[in-house]
Backbone as XML, in Angstrom:
<?xml version="1.0"?>
<chain id="A" units="angstrom">
  <residue number="1" name="MET">
    <atom name="N" x="6.316" y="-34.641" z="17.490"/>
    <atom name="CA" x="5.142" y="-35.341" z="16.440"/>
    <atom name="C" x="5.139" y="-34.803" z="14.851"/>
  </residue>
  <residue number="2" name="SER">
    <atom name="N" x="5.858" y="-33.403" z="14.973"/>
    <atom name="CA" x="5.399" y="-32.931" z="13.602"/>
    <atom name="C" x="5.840" y="-33.470" z="12.477"/>
  </residue>
  <residue number="3" name="GLY">
    <atom name="N" x="5.327" y="-33.319" z="11.304"/>
    <atom name="CA" x="6.073" y="-34.186" z="10.275"/>
    <atom name="C" x="4.987" y="-35.332" z="9.792"/>
  </residue>
  <residue number="4" name="LEU">
    <atom name="N" x="4.552" y="-35.619" z="10.808"/>
    <atom name="CA" x="3.501" y="-37.215" z="10.386"/>
    <atom name="C" x="1.794" y="-36.695" z="10.138"/>
  </residue>
  <residue number="5" name="THR">
    <atom name="N" x="1.346" y="-37.209" z="8.924"/>
    <atom name="CA" x="0.262" y="-37.678" z="8.667"/>
    <atom name="C" x="-0.275" y="-38.664" z="8.764"/>
  </residue>
  <residue number="6" name="ARG">
    <atom name="N" x="-1.803" y="-38.691" z="9.381"/>
    <atom name="CA" x="-2.631" y="-39.734" z="9.826"/>
    <atom name="C" x="-3.471" y="-39.921" z="8.511"/>
  </residue>
  <residue number="7" name="THR">
    <atom name="N" x="-3.551" y="-40.818" z="7.798"/>
    <atom name="CA" x="-4.765" y="-41.305" z="6.970"/>
    <atom name="C" x="-5.833" y="-42.001" z="6.884"/>
  </residue>
  <residue number="8" name="THR">
    <atom name="N" x="-7.285" y="-41.663" z="7.012"/>
    <atom name="CA" x="-8.061" y="-41.947" z="7.361"/>
    <atom name="C" x="-9.263" y="-42.213" z="5.969"/>
  </residue>
  <residue number="9" name="LEU">
    <atom name="N" x="-9.695" y="-43.344" z="5.227"/>
    <atom name="CA" x="-10.229" y="-43.115" z="4.558"/>
    <atom name="C" x="-11.778" y="-43.397" z="4.848"/>
  </residue>
  <residue number="10" name="ILE">
    <atom name="N" x="-12.270" y="-42.698" z="3.535"/>
    <atom name="CA" x="-13.992" y="-42.620" z="4.616"/>
    <atom name="C" x="-14.536" y="-43.267" z="2.992"/>
  </residue>
  <residue number="11" name="GLU">
    <atom name="N" x="-15.614" y="-44.289" z="2.895"/>
    <atom name="CA" x="-15.917" y="-44.515" z="1.780"/>
    <atom name="C" x="-17.640" y="-44.274" z="1.860"/>
  </residue>
  <residue number="12" name="CYS">
    <atom name="N" x="-17.995" y="-43.314" z="0.831"/>
    <atom name="CA" x="-19.710" y="-43.085" z="1.475"/>
    <atom name="C" x="-20.369" y="-43.327" z="-0.357"/>
  </residue>
  <residue number="13" name="PRO">
    <atom name="N" x="-21.080" y="-45.129" z="0.271"/>
    <atom name="CA" x="-21.626" y="-45.263" z="-1.280"/>
    <atom name="C" x="-22.847" y="-44.807" z="-1.715"/>
  </residue>
  <residue number="14" name="ARG">
    <atom name="N" x="-22.934" y="-44.823" z="-2.394"/>
    <atom name="CA" x="-24.935" y="-43.711" z="-2.386"/>
    <atom name="C" x="-26.023" y="-44.919" z="-2.363"/>
  </residue>
  <residue number="15" name="SER">
    <atom name="N" x="-25.569" y="-46.123" z="-2.149"/>
    <atom name="CA" x="-26.074" y="-47.441" z="-2.105"/>
    <atom name="C" x="-26.549" y="-47.642" z="-0.602"/>
  </residue>
  <residue number="16" name="GLN">
    <atom name="N" x="-25.163" y="-46.910" z="0.183"/>
    <atom name="CA" x="-25.262" y="-47.462" z="1.846"/>
    <atom name="C" x="-25.669" y="-45.653" z="2.545"/>
  </residue>
  <residue number="17" name="SER">
    <atom name="N" x="-26.624" y="-45.081" z="1.610"/>
    <atom name="CA" x="-26.381" y="-43.122" z="2.134"/>
    <atom name="C" x="-27.719" y="-43.409" z="2.608"/>
  </residue>
  <residue number="18" name="ASP">
    <atom name="N" x="-28.382" y="-42.083" z="3.380"/>
    <atom name="CA" x="-29.393" y="-41.672" z="4.062"/>
    <atom name="C" x="-30.715" y="-42.220" z="3.110"/>
  </residue>
  <residue number="19" name="GLU">
    <atom name="N" x="-29.784" y="-41.574" z="1.871"/>
    <atom name="CA" x="-30.733" y="-41.297" z="0.689"/>
    <atom name="C" x="-31.384" y="-42.778" z="-0.102"/>
  </residue>
  <residue number="20" name="GLY">
    <atom name="N" x="-30.086" y="-43.238" z="-0.224"/>
    <atom name="CA" x="-30.453" y="-44.831" z="-1.003"/>
    <atom name="C" x="-30.815" y="-46.033" z="-0.091"/>
  </residue>
  <residue number="21" name="MET">
    <atom name="N" x="-30.791" y="-45.388" z="1.297"/>
    <atom name="CA" x="-31.652" y="-47.285" z="2.456"/>
    <atom name="C" x="-33.034" y="-46.854" z="1.984"/>
  </residue>
  <residue number="22" name="ALA">
    <atom name="N" x="-33.516" y="-44.919" z="2.265"/>
    <atom name="CA" x="-35.020" y="-45.327" z="1.977"/>
    <atom name="C" x="-35.459" y="-44.597" z="0.503"/>
  </residue>
  <residue number="23" name="ASN">
    <atom name="N" x="-34.416" y="-45.074" z="-0.450"/>
    <atom name="CA" x="-35.080" y="-45.274" z="-1.624"/>
    <atom name="C" x="-35.260" y="-44.182" z="-2.085"/>
  </residue>
  <residue number="24" name="ASN">
    <atom name="N" x="-34.944" y="-42.872" z="-2.058"/>
    <atom name="CA" x="-35.441" y="-41.628" z="-1.972"/>
    <atom name="C" x="-34.256" y="-41.262" z="-3.679"/>
  </residue>
  <residue number="25" name="ASN">
    <atom name="N" x="-35.190" y="-40.809" z="-4.131"/>
    <atom name="CA" x="-34.219" y="-41.083" z="-5.759"/>
    <atom name="C" x="-34.529" y="-39.520" z="-6.299"/>
  </residue>
  <residue number="26" name="GLN">
    <atom name="N" x="-34.961" y="-38.818" z="-5.250"/>
    <atom name="CA" x="-35.074" y="-37.525" z="-6.216"/>
    <atom name="C" x="-34.304" y="-37.136" z="-6.905"/>
  </residue>
  <residue number="27" name="ASN">
    <atom name="N" x="-32.929" y="-36.980" z="-6.317"/>
    <atom name="CA" x="-31.814" y="-36.204" z="-6.286"/>
    <atom name="C" x="-30.993" y="-37.258" z="-6.421"/>
  </residue>
  <residue number="28" name="PRO">
    <atom name="N" x="-30.516" y="-38.014" z="-7.382"/>
    <atom name="CA" x="-29.462" y="-39.123" z="-7.195"/>
    <atom name="C" x="-28.172" y="-38.568" z="-7.294"/>
  </residue>
  <residue number="29" name="SER">
    <atom name="N" x="-28.178" y="-37.547" z="-7.115"/>
    <atom name="CA" x="-25.942" y="-36.785" z="-7.394"/>
    <atom name="C" x="-26.131" y="-36.192" z="-6.523"/>
  </residue>
  <residue number="30" name="ARG">
    <atom name="N" x="-27.490" y="-36.493" z="-5.335"/>
    <atom name="CA" x="-26.818" y="-35.646" z="-3.968"/>
    <atom name="C" x="-26.655" y="-37.110" z="-2.807"/>
  </residue>
  <residue number="31" name="TRP">
    <atom name="N" x="-26.442" y="-36.641" z="-1.369"/>
    <atom name="CA" x="-26.842" y="-38.004" z="-0.932"/>
    <atom name="C" x="-25.336" y="-37.615" z="0.337"/>
  </residue>
  <residue number="32" name="THR">
    <atom name="N" x="-26.323" y="-38.590" z="1.686"/>
    <atom name="CA" x="-25.655" y="-37.556" z="3.149"/>
    <atom name="C" x="-25.058" y="-39.990" z="3.351"/>
  </residue>
  <residue number="33" name="ASN">
    <atom name="N" x="-24.056" y="-39.793" z="4.073"/>
    <atom name="CA" x="-23.549" y="-40.563" z="4.434"/>
    <atom name="C" x="-23.138" y="-40.177" z="5.415"/>
  </residue>
  <residue number="34" name="GLN">
    <atom name="N" x="-23.702" y="-41.322" z="7.244"/>
    <atom name="CA" x="-23.584" y="-41.294" z="8.024"/>
    <atom name="C" x="-21.487" y="-41.642" z="8.507"/>
  </residue>
  <residue number="35" name="THR">
    <atom name="N" x="-21.115" y="-41.107" z="9.676"/>
    <atom name="CA" x="-19.637" y="-41.186" z="9.765"/>
    <atom name="C" x="-19.358" y="-41.635" z="11.516"/>
  </residue>
  <residue number="36" name="GLY">
    <atom name="N" x="-20.247" y="-42.664" z="11.770"/>
    <atom name="CA" x="-20.693" y="-42.357" z="13.147"/>
    <atom name="C" x="-20.144" y="-41.963" z="14.148"/>
  </residue>
  <residue number="37" name="ASP">
    <atom name="N" x="-19.396" y="-41.544" z="15.256"/>
    <atom name="CA" x="-19.769" y="-40.076" z="15.481"/>
    <atom name="C" x="-18.924" y="-39.247" z="15.226"/>
  </residue>
  <residue number="38" name="GLY">
    <atom name="N" x="-18.989" y="-38.992" z="13.943"/>
    <atom name="CA" x="-18.248" y="-37.655" z="13.045"/>
    <atom name="C" x="-16.818" y="-37.958" z="13.282"/>
  </residue>
  <residue number="39" name="ILE">
    <atom name="N" x="-16.160" y="-36.942" z="12.108"/>
    <atom name="CA" x="-14.937" y="-37.203" z="12.404"/>
    <atom name="C" x="-14.352" y="-35.714" z="12.918"/>
  </residue>
  <residue number="40" name="HIS">
    <atom name="N" x="-13.880" y="-35.768" z="14.113"/>
    <atom name="CA" x="-13.614" y="-34.851" z="15.333"/>
    <atom name="C" x="-11.850" y="-33.988" z="15.028"/>
  </residue>
  <residue number="41" name="LEU">
    <atom name="N" x="-11.893" y="-33.158" z="14.350"/>
    <atom name="CA" x="-11.379" y="-32.304" z="14.094"/>
    <atom name="C" x="-10.459" y="-31.186" z="14.953"/>
  </residue>
  <residue number="42" name="LYS">
    <atom name="N" x="-8.910" y="-31.140" z="14.873"/>
    <atom name="CA" x="-8.317" y="-29.776" z="16.406"/>
    <atom name="C" x="-7.343" y="-29.323" z="15.504"/>
  </residue>
  <residue number="43" name="PRO">
    <atom name="N" x="-7.353" y="-28.119" z="16.271"/>
    <atom name="CA" x="-6.927" y="-26.580" z="15.412"/>
    <atom name="C" x="-5.857" y="-27.309" z="13.976"/>
  </residue>
  <residue number="44" name="GLY">
    <atom name="N" x="-5.597" y="-26.610" z="13.364"/>
    <atom name="CA" x="-4.544" y="-27.374" z="12.719"/>
    <atom name="C" x="-4.886" y="-28.277" z="11.765"/>
  </residue>
  <residue number="45" name="ASP">
    <atom name="N" x="-5.606" y="-29.256" z="11.886"/>
    <atom name="CA" x="-6.051" y="-30.386" z="11.120"/>
    <atom name="C" x="-5.959" y="-30.015" z="9.910"/>
  </residue>
  <residue number="46" name="LYS">
    <atom name="N" x="-5.844" y="-30.311" z="9.001"/>
    <atom name="CA" x="-5.701" y="-30.023" z="7.236"/>
    <atom name="C" x="-6.683" y="-31.675" z="6.831"/>
  </residue>
  <residue number="47" name="ILE">
    <atom name="N" x="-7.636" y="-31.016" z="5.313"/>
    <atom name="CA" x="-7.979" y="-32.568" z="5.388"/>
    <atom name="C" x="-7.589" y="-31.822" z="3.477"/>
  </residue>
  <residue number="48" name="SER">
    <atom name="N" x="-8.226" y="-32.993" z="3.320"/>
    <atom name="CA" x="-7.331" y="-33.110" z="1.081"/>
    <atom name="C" x="-8.774" y="-34.539" z="0.865"/>
  </residue>
  <residue number="49" name="VAL">
    <atom name="N" x="-8.649" y="-34.071" z="-0.582"/>
    <atom name="CA" x="-9.267" y="-35.230" z="-1.089"/>
    <atom name="C" x="-8.269" y="-36.020" z="-2.402"/>
  </residue>
  <residue number="50" name="HIS">
    <atom name="N" x="-7.798" y="-36.659" z="-1.663"/>
    <atom name="CA" x="-6.330" y="-37.188" z="-3.439"/>
    <atom name="C" x="-7.243" y="-38.487" z="-4.181"/>
  </residue>
  <residue number="51" name="SER">
    <atom name="N" x="-7.920" y="-39.006" z="-3.702"/>
    <atom name="CA" x="-9.052" y="-39.399" z="-5.505"/>
    <atom name="C" x="-10.418" y="-39.599" z="-4.938"/>
  </residue>
  <residue number="52" name="SER">
    <atom name="N" x="-11.246" y="-39.828" z="-6.031"/>
    <atom name="CA" x="-12.417" y="-40.473" z="-6.133"/>
    <atom name="C" x="-11.942" y="-40.811" z="-7.176"/>
  </residue>
  <residue number="53" name="TYR">
    <atom name="N" x="-13.500" y="-42.060" z="-7.202"/>
    <atom name="CA" x="-13.920" y="-42.958" z="-8.851"/>
    <atom name="C" x="-15.363" y="-42.505" z="-8.232"/>
  </residue>
  <residue number="54" name="VAL">
    <atom name="N" x="-16.198" y="-42.698" z="-9.983"/>
    <atom name="CA" x="-17.701" y="-42.944" z="-9.984"/>
    <atom name="C" x="-17.401" y="-44.550" z="-10.436"/>
  </residue>
  <residue number="55" name="SER">
    <atom name="N" x="-18.508" y="-45.650" z="-9.834"/>
    <atom name="CA" x="-18.244" y="-47.158" z="-10.136"/>
    <atom name="C" x="-19.966" y="-47.244" z="-10.655"/>
  </residue>
  <residue number="56" name="GLU">
    <atom name="N" x="-20.335" y="-47.043" z="-11.676"/>
    <atom name="CA" x="-21.747" y="-47.683" z="-11.995"/>
    <atom name="C" x="-21.923" y="-48.934" z="-12.750"/>
  </residue>
  <residue number="57" name="ILE">
    <atom name="N" x="-22.486" y="-49.622" z="-12.190"/>
    <atom name="CA" x="-22.864" y="-51.536" z="-12.716"/>
    <atom name="C" x="-23.315" y="-50.952" z="-14.451"/>
  </residue>
  <residue number="58" name="GLY">
    <atom name="N" x="-22.371" y="-51.734" z="-15.242"/>
    <atom name="CA" x="-22.903" y="-51.641" z="-16.836"/>
    <atom name="C" x="-21.624" y="-50.379" z="-16.928"/>
  </residue>
  <residue number="59" name="ALA">
    <atom name="N" x="-20.564" y="-49.970" z="-16.817"/>
    <atom name="CA" x="-19.673" y="-49.320" z="-17.208"/>
    <atom name="C" x="-18.331" y="-50.442" z="-17.251"/>
  </residue>
  <residue number="60" name="GLU">
    <atom name="N" x="-18.522" y="-51.722" z="-17.439"/>
    <atom name="CA" x="-17.152" y="-51.765" z="-17.332"/>
    <atom name="C" x="-16.042" y="-51.929" z="-18.384"/>
  </residue>
  <residue number="61" name="ALA">
    <atom name="N" x="-16.625" y="-51.326" z="-19.309"/>
    <atom name="CA" x="-15.954" y="-51.175" z="-20.991"/>
    <atom name="C" x="-15.013" y="-49.397" z="-19.886"/>
  </residue>
  <residue number="62" name="GLY">
    <atom name="N" x="-15.118" y="-48.965" z="-19.472"/>
    <atom name="CA" x="-14.073" y="-47.861" z="-18.719"/>
    <atom name="C" x="-15.407" y="-46.133" z="-19.184"/>
  </residue>
  <residue number="63" name="GLN">
    <atom name="N" x="-16.238" y="-45.912" z="-19.563"/>
    <atom name="CA" x="-16.312" y="-45.072" z="-19.708"/>
    <atom name="C" x="-18.096" y="-44.892" z="-19.321"/>
  </residue>
  <residue number="64" name="ILE">
    <atom name="N" x="-17.773" y="-43.500" z="-18.902"/>
    <atom name="CA" x="-19.587" y="-43.153" z="-17.751"/>
    <atom name="C" x="-19.861" y="-41.682" z="-18.580"/>
  </residue>
  <residue number="65" name="GLN">
    <atom name="N" x="-20.989" y="-40.988" z="-18.721"/>
    <atom name="CA" x="-20.978" y="-40.347" z="-19.122"/>
    <atom name="C" x="-21.338" y="-39.964" z="-18.065"/>
  </residue>
  <residue number="66" name="ILE">
    <atom name="N" x="-21.014" y="-37.826" z="-17.949"/>
    <atom name="CA" x="-21.971" y="-37.716" z="-16.744"/>
    <atom name="C" x="-22.323" y="-35.927" z="-17.166"/>
  </residue>
  <residue number="67" name="LYS">
    <atom name="N" x="-23.334" y="-35.918" z="-17.429"/>
    <atom name="CA" x="-24.534" y="-34.666" z="-17.311"/>
    <atom name="C" x="-24.685" y="-33.850" z="-16.380"/>
  </residue>
  <residue number="68" name="GLY">
    <atom name="N" x="-24.591" y="-32.607" z="-16.652"/>
    <atom name="CA" x="-24.515" y="-31.370" z="-16.129"/>
    <atom name="C" x="-24.814" y="-29.943" z="-16.731"/>
  </residue>
  <residue number="69" name="GLN">
    <atom name="N" x="-24.617" y="-28.740" z="-15.615"/>
    <atom name="CA" x="-24.912" y="-28.130" z="-16.045"/>
    <atom name="C" x="-24.053" y="-27.481" z="-16.792"/>
  </residue>
  <residue number="70" name="GLU">
    <atom name="N" x="-23.156" y="-26.332" z="-17.799"/>
    <atom name="CA" x="-22.271" y="-25.306" z="-18.002"/>
    <atom name="C" x="-22.307" y="-24.727" z="-16.730"/>
  </residue>
  <residue number="71" name="LEU">
    <atom name="N" x="-21.084" y="-24.080" z="-16.336"/>
    <atom name="CA" x="-21.787" y="-22.864" z="-15.293"/>
    <atom name="C" x="-20.815" y="-21.426" z="-15.988"/>
  </residue>
  <residue number="72" name="ASN">
    <atom name="N" x="-22.141" y="-20.545" z="-16.453"/>
    <atom name="CA" x="-21.680" y="-19.542" z="-17.089"/>
    <atom name="C" x="-21.088" y="-18.524" z="-16.018"/>
  </residue>
  <residue number="73" name="ALA">
    <atom name="N" x="-21.214" y="-18.045" z="-15.033"/>
    <atom name="CA" x="-21.335" y="-17.498" z="-14.632"/>
    <atom name="C" x="-19.537" y="-18.362" z="-13.032"/>
  </residue>
  <residue number="74" name="SER">
    <atom name="N" x="-19.107" y="-17.324" z="-11.992"/>
    <atom name="CA" x="-17.920" y="-17.750" z="-11.311"/>
    <atom name="C" x="-19.104" y="-18.113" z="-10.606"/>
  </residue>
  <residue number="75" name="VAL">
    <atom name="N" x="-17.953" y="-18.798" z="-9.193"/>
    <atom name="CA" x="-18.995" y="-19.697" z="-8.027"/>
    <atom name="C" x="-17.791" y="-18.699" z="-7.102"/>
  </residue>
  <residue number="76" name="GLU">
    <atom name="N" x="-18.804" y="-18.614" z="-6.219"/>
    <atom name="CA" x="-18.213" y="-17.987" z="-4.903"/>
    <atom name="C" x="-18.285" y="-18.934" z="-4.091"/>
  </residue>
  <residue number="77" name="ILE">
    <atom name="N" x="-16.737" y="-19.007" z="-2.798"/>
    <atom name="CA" x="-16.630" y="-20.108" z="-2.002"/>
    <atom name="C" x="-16.440" y="-19.507" z="-1.258"/>
  </residue>
  <residue number="78" name="GLU">
    <atom name="N" x="-16.507" y="-20.132" z="-0.333"/>
    <atom name="CA" x="-15.925" y="-19.875" z="1.562"/>
    <atom name="C" x="-15.080" y="-19.946" z="1.801"/>
  </residue>
  <residue number="79" name="THR">
    <atom name="N" x="-13.436" y="-19.181" z="2.451"/>
    <atom name="CA" x="-12.325" y="-20.363" z="3.001"/>
    <atom name="C" x="-12.069" y="-19.900" z="4.153"/>
  </residue>
  <residue number="80" name="THR">
    <atom name="N" x="-11.575" y="-20.773" z="5.590"/>
    <atom name="CA" x="-11.009" y="-19.853" z="6.253"/>
    <atom name="C" x="-9.393" y="-19.722" z="6.615"/>
  </residue>
  <residue number="81" name="ASP">
    <atom name="N" x="-9.278" y="-18.110" z="6.559"/>
    <atom name="CA" x="-8.077" y="-18.049" z="6.575"/>
    <atom name="C" x="-7.384" y="-18.534" z="8.008"/>
  </residue>
  <residue number="82" name="THR">
    <atom name="N" x="-6.421" y="-18.732" z="8.316"/>
    <atom name="CA" x="-5.828" y="-19.293" z="10.023"/>
    <atom name="C" x="-4.665" y="-18.044" z="10.265"/>
  </residue>
  <residue number="83" name="THR">
    <atom name="N" x="-4.664" y="-17.370" z="11.080"/>
    <atom name="CA" x="-3.563" y="-16.216" z="11.828"/>
    <atom name="C" x="-2.446" y="-16.816" z="13.069"/>
  </residue>
  <residue number="84" name="ASN">
    <atom name="N" x="-1.932" y="-17.447" z="12.932"/>
    <atom name="CA" x="-0.710" y="-17.277" z="14.358"/>
    <atom name="C" x="-0.534" y="-16.341" z="14.713"/>
  </residue>
  <residue number="85" name="SER">
    <atom name="N" x="-0.958" y="-16.135" z="16.362"/>
    <atom name="CA" x="-0.431" y="-14.790" z="16.880"/>
    <atom name="C" x="0.270" y="-15.612" z="18.235"/>
  </residue>
  <residue number="86" name="LEU">
    <atom name="N" x="0.943" y="-14.193" z="19.053"/>
    <atom name="CA" x="1.475" y="-14.954" z="20.368"/>
    <atom name="C" x="2.438" y="-15.704" z="20.615"/>
  </residue>
  <residue number="87" name="TYR">
    <atom name="N" x="2.889" y="-15.714" z="19.844"/>
    <atom name="CA" x="3.848" y="-17.457" z="20.003"/>
    <atom name="C" x="4.649" y="-17.226" z="21.309"/>
  </residue>
  <residue number="88" name="VAL">
    <atom name="N" x="4.706" y="-18.580" z="22.043"/>
    <atom name="CA" x="5.521" y="-19.014" z="23.330"/>
    <atom name="C" x="5.707" y="-20.679" z="22.856"/>
  </residue>
  <residue number="89" name="ASP">
    <atom name="N" x="6.431" y="-20.589" z="23.441"/>
    <atom name="CA" x="7.492" y="-21.674" z="22.711"/>
    <atom name="C" x="7.710" y="-23.206" z="24.125"/>
  </residue>
  <residue number="90" name="LYS">
    <atom name="N" x="7.093" y="-22.458" z="24.998"/>
    <atom name="CA" x="6.819" y="-23.674" z="26.000"/>
    <atom name="C" x="5.360" y="-24.959" z="25.215"/>
  </residue>
  <residue number="91" name="LEU">
    <atom name="N" x="4.546" y="-24.281" z="24.653"/>
    <atom name="CA" x="3.502" y="-24.368" z="24.329"/>
    <atom name="C" x="3.660" y="-25.547" z="23.884"/>
  </residue>
  <residue number="92" name="PRO">
    <atom name="N" x="2.627" y="-26.756" z="24.072"/>
    <atom name="CA" x="2.812" y="-27.838" z="22.310"/>
    <atom name="C" x="2.804" y="-27.186" z="20.728"/>
  </residue>
  <residue number="93" name="SER">
    <atom name="N" x="1.698" y="-26.270" z="21.630"/>
    <atom name="CA" x="0.778" y="-25.623" z="19.955"/>
    <atom name="C" x="1.975" y="-24.509" z="19.847"/>
  </residue>
  <residue number="94" name="LYS">
    <atom name="N" x="2.762" y="-23.960" z="20.365"/>
    <atom name="CA" x="3.267" y="-22.717" z="20.287"/>
    <atom name="C" x="2.924" y="-21.401" z="19.685"/>
  </residue>
  <residue number="95" name="PHE">
    <atom name="N" x="1.075" y="-21.750" z="20.464"/>
    <atom name="CA" x="0.597" y="-20.569" z="20.003"/>
    <atom name="C" x="-0.701" y="-19.639" z="20.754"/>
  </residue>
  <residue number="96" name="THR">
    <atom name="N" x="-0.595" y="-18.745" z="21.349"/>
    <atom name="CA" x="-1.874" y="-18.839" z="22.296"/>
    <atom name="C" x="-2.728" y="-18.396" z="22.230"/>
  </residue>
  <residue number="97" name="LEU">
    <atom name="N" x="-2.870" y="-17.635" z="20.421"/>
    <atom name="CA" x="-3.885" y="-17.256" z="20.165"/>
    <atom name="C" x="-3.898" y="-17.577" z="18.633"/>
  </residue>
  <residue number="98" name="VAL">
    <atom name="N" x="-5.163" y="-18.223" z="18.008"/>
    <atom name="CA" x="-5.198" y="-18.779" z="16.596"/>
    <atom name="C" x="-5.864" y="-17.851" z="16.328"/>
  </residue>
  <residue number="99" name="GLU">
    <atom name="N" x="-6.188" y="-16.484" z="15.590"/>
    <atom name="CA" x="-7.354" y="-16.029" z="14.701"/>
    <atom name="C" x="-7.456" y="-17.160" z="13.725"/>
  </residue>
  <residue number="100" name="LYS">
    <atom name="N" x="-8.921" y="-16.487" z="12.796"/>
    <atom name="CA" x="-9.225" y="-17.614" z="12.194"/>
    <atom name="C" x="-10.419" y="-16.083" z="11.243"/>
  </residue>
  <residue number="101" name="GLU">
    <atom name="N" x="-10.442" y="-16.513" z="9.928"/>
    <atom name="CA" x="-11.606" y="-15.593" z="9.487"/>
    <atom name="C" x="-12.370" y="-16.311" z="8.038"/>
  </residue>
  <residue number="102" name="ASN">
    <atom name="N" x="-13.730" y="-16.552" z="7.604"/>
    <atom name="CA" x="-13.223" y="-16.920" z="6.549"/>
    <atom name="C" x="-14.034" y="-16.067" z="5.808"/>
  </residue>
  <residue number="103" name="THR">
    <atom name="N" x="-13.940" y="-15.901" z="4.649"/>
    <atom name="CA" x="-13.272" y="-15.190" z="3.939"/>
    <atom name="C" x="-14.256" y="-15.754" z="2.511"/>
  </residue>
  <residue number="104" name="LYS">
    <atom name="N" x="-14.474" y="-14.977" z="2.006"/>
    <atom name="CA" x="-15.406" y="-15.571" z="0.167"/>
    <atom name="C" x="-14.405" y="-14.739" z="-0.860"/>
  </residue>
  <residue number="105" name="LYS">
    <atom name="N" x="-14.630" y="-15.730" z="-1.591"/>
    <atom name="CA" x="-13.454" y="-16.070" z="-2.977"/>
    <atom name="C" x="-14.345" y="-16.081" z="-4.189"/>
  </residue>
  <residue number="106" name="GLN">
    <atom name="N" x="-14.087" y="-16.043" z="-5.397"/>
    <atom name="CA" x="-14.624" y="-16.466" z="-7.092"/>
    <atom name="C" x="-13.728" y="-16.817" z="-7.759"/>
  </residue>
</chain>
């Protein structure tokens, strides 16, 4: 089954978020959406965002101004690196040891 991709679309509008439903407008640029019983990932699964959009009532002309802060400093992110070890051809995953390590990068 390798090479197959399962695509899942997740819609997360602010109007349906925890904050939107509670009329919490303290920080309208942040919100949380519930995804039922969550998104279950298995070792080796990859997540990517292929597209996103901003929709606002009154912006039919196609222009939305997004105000933000300029980041003058570098931003530190944390990534998880994976190393496959101990190859065993008889196993479905082909590896008996998968090592993961979190690293911080600028």
